[in-house]
C-alpha positions as CSV (number, residue, x, y, z in Angstrom):
1,M,-75.4,139.7,97.4
2,S,-76.5,137.0,99.7
3,T,-79.5,137.0,102.0
4,A,-77.2,137.3,105.0
5,D,-76.3,140.8,103.7
6,N,-79.9,141.9,104.1
7,V,-80.3,140.9,107.7
8,E,-80.6,143.9,110.0
9,P,-78.3,143.8,113.1
10,K,-80.2,142.9,116.4
11,I,-79.4,143.9,119.9
12,T,-79.1,141.2,122.6
13,I,-80.3,141.5,126.1
14,A,-76.7,141.5,127.3
15,E,-75.8,144.3,124.7
16,F,-78.7,146.4,125.9
17,K,-77.9,146.0,129.5
18,E,-74.1,146.9,128.8
19,A,-75.1,150.1,126.8
20,L,-77.1,151.4,129.8
21,G,-74.6,150.1,132.5
22,I,-77.1,147.8,134.0
23,P,-75.9,144.7,136.1
24,P,-76.3,141.5,134.3
25,K,-78.8,140.0,136.8
26,C,-81.2,143.0,136.5
27,M,-84.3,142.3,134.5
28,F,-86.0,145.7,134.7
29,V,-85.1,149.3,133.6
30,T,-86.8,152.5,134.5
31,S,-88.4,154.9,132.1
32,D,-85.4,157.0,132.7
33,H,-83.2,154.4,131.1
34,I,-85.5,154.0,128.1
35,L,-85.6,157.7,127.6
36,A,-81.7,157.8,127.6
37,F,-81.2,154.7,125.4
38,F,-83.5,156.0,122.6
39,G,-82.8,159.8,123.1
40,I,-86.5,160.6,123.4
41,S,-88.7,162.6,125.6
42,T,-91.4,161.5,128.0
43,M,-94.0,162.5,125.5
44,T,-92.5,160.4,122.8
45,L,-92.4,157.4,125.1
46,W,-96.1,158.0,126.1
47,R,-96.9,158.1,122.3
48,W,-94.9,154.9,121.6
49,R,-96.8,153.2,124.4
50,Q,-100.2,154.2,122.7
51,K,-98.9,152.3,119.7
52,D,-97.1,149.1,120.7
53,F,-94.2,149.7,123.0
54,P,-94.2,147.5,126.1
55,A,-96.2,148.9,129.0
56,P,-94.4,149.2,132.4
57,K,-94.9,146.6,135.1
58,G,-96.7,147.6,138.2
59,N,-97.5,151.2,139.3
60,S,-94.3,152.8,140.0
61,N,-92.7,156.2,139.1
62,P,-90.5,156.0,137.2
63,G,-92.1,153.0,135.4
64,R,-90.2,149.7,135.3
65,Y,-89.9,147.9,132.1
66,F,-89.2,144.3,131.5
67,I,-85.7,144.2,129.6
68,P,-86.7,141.2,127.3
69,E,-89.9,143.0,126.0
70,V,-88.0,146.3,125.4
71,V,-85.3,144.4,123.4
72,G,-87.9,142.6,121.5
73,Y,-89.5,145.9,120.5
74,V,-86.2,147.3,119.6
75,N,-85.5,144.3,117.4
76,K,-88.8,144.3,115.8
77,T,-89.1,148.1,115.0
78,H,-85.6,149.6,115.0
79,T,-82.4,149.5,113.0
80,I,-79.4,149.6,115.4
């Protein structure tokens, strides 16, 4: 078995946007998109933010998350 066989698959920014149906030029997603992508509740998202999930930008409701930060988190902590 080569070391390439042990590499976890990663998601790209383009794949993340496509999975959520977000236009290619968009750089932010709402917390509603985050909840749908991961299949989690608002409470789980809150708990993740207490740990190391990227914080939303600005002070809006729903929160707006910078896509490259979210994709970085996914690639660091999840197996797709």
